[in-house]
Phi, psi and omega in degrees: 000319179300319179297319181297320180296317179297318181296316179295322178296318179295322178296317179297320178296322178296319178297319179297319179296318179299318179297321179296319179297318181297320179293318182294329180081190182259143181245131174246120173275134188239099179287138178231144185273338192255162185303152182301330182278349179290144185295332174297314181292320178297320179295317179294321178296321178293319176302313180300317179294319180300316180294315181301314181289319183292333178268003182063028180083000177298326171232114178257121176254127183242117181279140178233089185283174172070022181066023185286332179263309172223141176292161184309315182289351182257347191292316181301313179295321181298318179288320181297322183269358178085006176295329171226135183285340186209151179187174182239138180214144172295122187299313186292347177286354184257022182302332178288340176283318180193138180302333183299331180294342183273357193298327182273009175242018175279119187304128172066019172281311178227113189243004178230166178296322179296316178293321179298323178294316179297320179294319179296315179298322181289330186258350186303314181300315180295320180293320178299320179297317180295316180297319182299320178298329181270007178078031184227161177222133175278131176267315176198165178220144183225137182277161164270159172299165180306143185278138178234170184261120173263139177204153179268004174223160176297139180236113179252346178205167179299330180297332179291346179276353184303123176085352179287141176283121191243123179287119178250142179238002175198178182296325182295317180289330174295315179294319177302315179300315180300318182290338176270351183087008177277173182250106184286140176223122182285122183220125177284160184303320183294343183257004187298312184302313179296320182297316181285326181290332181264356181085006176295330175232144179234351183200164175189163167251122180199174183279167173298332179299312181297317179298319180293313182302322186260010180048052187297340179297344177287346185229340186228140185260334191242140171223121181256123186280073184284339183048052187288319178191171178235090180290163182231148167265145174235146172262125183240154179231144175293128185297325179296318177295319180297314182292340179281354179271155175280167184300320182297318180291319178298321178296320178298315180296317180299317179293319179294325179293318178298320177295317180296321180296313180297318180295318182292319178297317180296319181292320179300316181291321179298322187273347188307307180285329178301317179297318179299318178299320181292323176298316179293318180301332180263019169095003180279150171274115182245118186218158168289159178292152174296163177302322180295313181295317178299319178294319177299317181294322179297319179295317178296320179298320178296318179295318180293325176297315179297319178295320180294319180297327176296322180282321186278340175066209185297324180297316179296318179297323179297320179293317179297319179297319179295318179298314181292335183279344185256000000 
């Protein structure tokens, strides 16, 4: 009898614990590469809050900005392997996974928000197929403002980049550096300040947003508004985790993702000129590229497009044809 009482007591305690877990719901940790104050991170945090509130806490999504949970270069693998059920990653940084991921970092293919939207619409189906094979699903994607050239010396032509240490964040920017004669060094966003302060990097192509977030004016004087491309971040979810949710929860996430995408695109466009103003207010020289530099970049862009089409094959050509037709 004494044994039976202990067993029943243990069973009752187990039921109570189960009830507590059910009430608490499921928690998804969401790694983000960029600072909490960056609009991508703010947008993702709002998305997480929207899902948590709409599910009544049945699914709690917790954002971890600034590479605090996983560094930028680790997030895709972490979500793919289930170490994190959801996360955000710069799409073009995944060029080694598949050439299609590089499409929004091809210089001068899409240089406005309207063109970036058309390119995303043209490539979304192909990217979704690739992600599905890897056990992933894209929930939403948001662009960065147009990319410009940062340098610690005046740059009037591509030849002026010769020998400069160039921060690269994907295969496309590494190739761009090589074609300009610069020295590419792969550096994640969270490491930018240290890289420029120590001289590991002397130049880069990135948005006004990145420069503002990292107070780049403390290390670099010039920013040329080349409007080279508009790369995008995407929020991805592990398919196994996704399939483990009920239909109602998936619908809530899908709706919150659509809202986050629309909000993020609008915010990126709103902030594009604001960031440029802030760079100037903090002492940077902000200018359009010279005719020579713009011409050099266009030539480099044509070469990179041809190289990309060789890697991407018929699928890549089909996406480009669809983009050009719309």
